[in-house]
C-alpha positions as CSV (number, residue, x, y, z in Angstrom):
1,M,-4.3,-6.0,-28.0
2,S,-5.7,-5.0,-24.7
3,S,-3.7,-3.6,-21.8
4,Y,-4.1,-4.8,-18.2
5,V,-2.7,-3.4,-15.0
6,D,-2.4,-5.9,-12.2
7,S,-0.4,-3.8,-9.6
8,M,0.7,-0.3,-8.8
9,F,3.5,1.4,-6.9
10,L,3.1,4.9,-5.6
11,R,5.9,7.0,-4.0
12,V,4.2,9.2,-1.4
13,K,5.1,12.9,-1.2
14,D,4.5,15.2,1.8
15,S,3.9,12.5,4.4
16,S,5.9,12.4,7.6
17,D,5.3,8.7,8.1
18,I,4.6,6.9,4.8
19,E,7.2,6.4,2.1
20,S,5.3,4.3,-0.5
21,I,2.4,2.0,-1.2
22,T,2.4,-1.0,-3.4
23,Y,-0.9,-2.6,-4.4
24,S,-1.9,-5.8,-6.2
25,I,-5.3,-5.4,-7.9
26,D,-5.6,-9.2,-8.4
27,S,-4.9,-10.2,-4.8
28,Q,-6.1,-7.0,-3.2
29,Y,-2.9,-6.9,-1.2
30,L,-1.5,-3.6,0.0
31,I,2.1,-3.1,1.2
32,I,2.9,0.2,3.0
33,E,6.5,1.2,3.4
34,F,7.0,3.6,6.3
35,K,9.7,6.2,6.5
36,N,11.4,4.2,9.3
37,K,11.8,1.3,6.8
38,T,9.2,-0.9,8.3
39,Y,6.7,-2.6,6.0
40,Y,3.2,-3.9,6.6
41,G,1.0,-5.9,4.3
42,Y,-2.8,-5.6,4.4
43,K,-5.1,-8.2,3.1
44,N,-8.4,-7.9,1.1
45,V,-8.1,-4.1,0.6
46,A,-10.5,-3.0,-2.1
47,L,-9.3,-0.8,-4.9
48,I,-11.6,2.0,-3.8
49,R,-9.4,2.4,-0.7
50,I,-6.3,2.8,-2.9
51,L,-8.1,5.5,-4.9
52,G,-8.7,7.1,-1.5
53,F,-4.9,7.2,-0.9
54,I,-4.4,8.8,-4.3
55,S,-6.9,11.5,-3.7
56,A,-6.4,12.1,0.1
57,V,-5.3,15.6,1.2
58,S,-3.4,13.9,4.0
59,V,-2.1,10.3,3.3
60,G,-1.3,9.8,7.0
61,K,-4.8,10.7,8.2
62,Y,-6.3,8.6,5.4
63,Y,-4.2,5.6,6.5
64,H,-5.2,6.0,10.2
65,K,-8.9,6.4,9.3
66,A,-9.4,3.9,6.4
67,I,-6.6,1.3,6.6
68,K,-5.0,0.9,10.0
69,N,-6.9,-1.6,12.2
70,N,-9.5,-2.1,9.5
71,F,-7.8,-5.0,7.7
72,Q,-5.9,-8.1,8.6
73,F,-2.2,-7.2,8.5
74,E,1.3,-8.6,8.9
75,Q,4.7,-7.0,9.4
76,L,7.0,-7.8,6.5
77,Q,10.7,-8.0,6.3
78,E,12.4,-6.0,3.5
79,E,13.6,-9.1,1.8
80,A,10.0,-10.4,1.5
81,V,8.9,-7.1,0.0
82,I,11.7,-7.2,-2.6
83,E,10.7,-10.7,-3.6
84,Y,7.0,-9.7,-3.8
85,M,8.0,-6.8,-6.1
86,K,9.9,-9.1,-8.5
87,R,6.6,-11.0,-9.3
């Protein structure tokens, strides 16, 4: 039997802006939850960018350099994020 990971959720420590990230490997869709309880979804984000989040010294700086304004995005309502997480 083989194992397969299709998504990941990471709680972010030591960031003044970002609370968590959720990523779907299959759809390459990234959801970022900010500390102020706003959510943004980013489309077509390669896994290598998520690995960058994991290894970044500053998650906020990495977000501003590698994610923000580099991908098509949409603001999400909390209810939509909850439904997405149930999949």
